[in-house]
Legacy VTK file of the C-alpha trace (Angstrom):
# vtk DataFile Version 3.0
C-alpha trace
ASCII
DATASET POLYDATA
POINTS 230 float
-9.156 -14.377 30.568
-11.188 -15.105 27.459
-9.966 -13.463 24.259
-11.579 -10.227 23.128
-14.126 -10.616 20.326
-12.922 -9.646 16.854
-13.412 -6.095 15.701
-14.945 -7.403 12.516
-15.608 -10.921 11.266
-15.092 -10.917 7.532
-17.463 -13.769 6.655
-15.282 -14.952 3.817
-14.360 -11.497 2.500
-11.185 -11.626 0.405
-9.223 -9.281 2.635
-5.789 -8.397 1.315
-4.365 -5.361 3.157
-5.303 -2.976 5.946
-4.488 0.711 6.508
-5.242 2.828 9.573
-5.986 6.573 9.406
-7.480 8.558 12.312
-8.746 5.473 14.088
-10.557 4.030 11.067
-9.398 0.810 9.391
-9.495 0.656 5.613
-9.462 -2.844 4.149
-8.818 -3.768 0.524
-10.956 -6.651 -0.729
-9.553 -8.356 -3.820
-12.468 -10.732 -4.246
-15.239 -8.141 -4.166
-13.267 -5.238 -5.737
-13.927 -2.705 -2.984
-12.238 -0.859 -0.142
-14.066 -1.148 3.184
-14.013 1.239 6.118
-14.258 -0.400 9.541
-14.848 1.414 12.826
-15.034 -0.047 16.349
-18.411 -0.810 17.858
-19.570 -0.945 21.462
-19.402 -4.169 23.462
-23.198 -4.335 23.395
-23.039 -5.130 19.681
-20.936 -8.212 20.375
-17.632 -6.536 19.598
-18.151 -6.422 15.866
-16.976 -3.380 14.015
-19.218 -1.312 11.808
-18.219 -1.788 8.187
-19.269 -0.026 5.025
-18.051 -0.061 1.455
-15.892 3.058 1.236
-15.025 3.025 -2.471
-16.061 0.795 -5.339
-19.177 -1.272 -5.921
-19.428 -4.625 -4.164
-18.746 -7.488 -6.584
-18.230 -5.219 -9.620
-14.751 -4.772 -11.091
-13.521 -1.963 -13.292
-11.047 0.865 -13.702
-13.105 4.007 -13.134
-12.260 7.098 -11.096
-15.054 8.664 -9.079
-16.461 9.247 -5.622
-17.435 6.352 -3.371
-19.587 3.771 -5.143
-19.168 5.557 -8.481
-15.540 4.407 -8.576
-14.523 0.930 -9.708
-11.604 -1.125 -8.438
-10.189 -4.261 -9.992
-8.701 -6.639 -7.394
-7.273 -4.060 -4.948
-4.342 -6.086 -3.644
-2.403 -3.669 -1.471
-3.321 -0.571 0.501
-1.476 1.917 2.693
-2.794 4.871 4.678
-1.156 8.312 4.628
-2.401 10.336 7.629
-0.355 13.385 6.576
-2.414 13.712 3.392
-5.601 12.147 4.784
-5.361 9.683 1.924
-5.044 6.040 0.972
-2.870 4.561 -1.771
-4.236 1.406 -3.371
-2.649 -0.979 -5.877
-5.327 -2.463 -8.141
-3.660 -5.664 -9.218
-5.775 -6.607 -12.242
-5.183 -3.249 -13.927
-1.692 -2.621 -12.456
-2.722 0.870 -11.348
-1.705 2.765 -8.218
-4.615 4.946 -7.131
-5.111 7.580 -4.463
-8.252 7.887 -2.348
-9.065 11.147 -0.602
-10.490 10.042 2.730
-12.500 13.213 3.297
-14.368 12.982 -0.010
-13.937 9.257 -0.891
-12.739 10.388 -4.326
-10.616 7.785 -6.160
-7.962 9.092 -8.542
-5.801 7.152 -10.998
-2.124 7.943 -10.360
0.112 5.712 -12.449
0.217 2.376 -14.280
2.965 0.350 -12.641
4.312 -1.320 -15.777
4.790 2.096 -17.391
7.381 3.038 -14.764
10.965 2.386 -15.780
13.312 1.203 -13.075
16.180 3.674 -12.877
18.700 1.168 -11.515
17.727 -2.215 -12.917
17.618 -3.889 -16.307
13.832 -4.184 -16.540
10.684 -2.191 -15.969
8.372 -3.110 -13.145
6.404 -6.228 -14.012
2.747 -5.555 -13.274
1.814 -9.171 -14.049
3.348 -10.283 -10.755
0.853 -11.720 -8.289
1.572 -9.517 -5.295
3.063 -6.187 -4.409
2.921 -4.926 -0.836
3.166 -1.158 -0.327
4.309 1.106 2.472
5.061 4.813 2.711
8.525 6.197 3.361
8.767 9.455 5.344
12.187 10.466 4.008
14.096 10.670 0.756
16.061 7.452 0.349
19.811 7.587 1.076
19.394 10.913 2.883
17.720 12.137 6.037
15.855 14.875 4.176
12.091 15.081 4.623
9.872 14.828 1.588
8.619 17.931 -0.142
4.869 18.529 -0.211
4.567 17.398 -3.830
6.345 14.062 -3.396
5.152 10.659 -2.256
7.578 7.798 -1.769
6.090 4.315 -1.895
8.133 1.289 -0.889
7.162 -1.863 -2.785
7.932 -5.437 -1.750
8.144 -7.571 -4.903
7.777 -11.067 -3.479
8.192 -12.816 -6.839
11.589 -11.319 -7.746
12.685 -10.977 -4.075
13.493 -7.287 -4.285
12.452 -4.062 -2.597
11.696 -1.096 -4.841
11.030 2.600 -4.327
8.451 4.441 -6.421
8.517 8.234 -6.267
5.379 10.085 -7.317
5.600 13.791 -8.168
2.689 16.196 -8.466
2.522 19.965 -8.118
-1.189 19.945 -7.272
-4.088 17.567 -6.671
-5.278 18.044 -10.255
-1.959 18.039 -12.120
-0.554 14.955 -13.903
1.448 12.479 -11.848
5.058 11.783 -12.795
6.788 8.708 -11.439
10.094 6.934 -11.362
11.278 3.801 -9.652
14.576 2.502 -8.368
15.859 -0.658 -6.791
16.493 -0.371 -3.048
17.870 -3.877 -2.585
17.803 -7.286 -4.246
17.353 -9.859 -1.484
17.965 -12.980 -3.570
18.705 -15.750 -2.683
16.426 -14.909 0.249
12.758 -15.629 -0.420
10.864 -12.415 0.259
7.419 -12.804 1.804
4.605 -10.265 1.834
5.440 -8.642 5.169
6.547 -5.004 4.845
6.788 -1.982 7.153
8.667 1.334 7.115
9.811 3.180 10.244
7.852 6.465 10.395
10.881 8.579 11.414
14.047 6.907 10.106
12.709 5.387 6.903
14.256 2.002 7.784
12.445 -0.841 6.024
11.453 -4.135 7.628
10.609 -7.210 5.567
9.998 -10.888 6.195
12.040 -13.455 4.303
12.817 -17.123 4.913
10.906 -17.111 8.233
13.007 -14.239 9.595
12.779 -10.453 9.858
15.298 -8.253 8.058
15.937 -4.532 8.438
17.076 -2.484 5.455
18.708 0.871 6.111
18.503 3.124 3.019
20.693 5.699 4.764
23.553 3.136 4.926
23.665 2.108 1.262
20.636 -0.142 1.764
22.511 -2.416 4.169
20.480 -5.473 5.175
20.480 -6.709 8.796
18.867 -9.897 10.074
17.111 -8.965 13.318
15.085 -12.033 14.240
LINES 1 231
230 0 1 2 3 4 5 6 7 8 9 10 11 12 13 14 15 16 17 18 19 20 21 22 23 24 25 26 27 28 29 30 31 32 33 34 35 36 37 38 39 40 41 42 43 44 45 46 47 48 49 50 51 52 53 54 55 56 57 58 59 60 61 62 63 64 65 66 67 68 69 70 71 72 73 74 75 76 77 78 79 80 81 82 83 84 85 86 87 88 89 90 91 92 93 94 95 96 97 98 99 100 101 102 103 104 105 106 107 108 109 110 111 112 113 114 115 116 117 118 119 120 121 122 123 124 125 126 127 128 129 130 131 132 133 134 135 136 137 138 139 140 141 142 143 144 145 146 147 148 149 150 151 152 153 154 155 156 157 158 159 160 161 162 163 164 165 166 167 168 169 170 171 172 173 174 175 176 177 178 179 180 181 182 183 184 185 186 187 188 189 190 191 192 193 194 195 196 197 198 199 200 201 202 203 204 205 206 207 208 209 210 211 212 213 214 215 216 217 218 219 220 221 222 223 224 225 226 227 228 229
């Protein structure tokens, strides 16, 4: 059988990362400084998805909080969806800022500057000048099986330049209160060469990364033991 037509043909868009929440794809676009929303279309439209700019202004960079097109992104390099909070987390690479987008309102909120976060178990702070971080959400507190509290968000970061996996914990008592953050090293994979593939198991919190053309599983509940699985 012939292959199915693509959901959306990007036409040269600088796609970087994709998140899925409630059946809608959200795509970060480094080149045009926006986050797109993409929904499936009927077969009569040729199989293309319907796409709209969700946040940011097409082709205009900046570091401005706001709703929809009033917000400004600057090279949004990584994005992860959080269905439990109906939110997206975006890493704007040029400004080294992690931001949160409320999907219901399209409001973009500055959370934390990455290079202001000290690593708790490492000799250096996070280096926001690195070319790529990939993000994923963890559903549990690392090294335990405890679920997160309502005011915590745990982001797992793949640092493909220093070949390490890092946890960032964001604390907030309400949607309007200041964000507090800390970071810790989950595992240093050197001499393996970490690529940009990253996923976290939604129930166990196990982390899966790609390195040296293989897939590795990292189990935070077993002292961050690393297993080669394929």
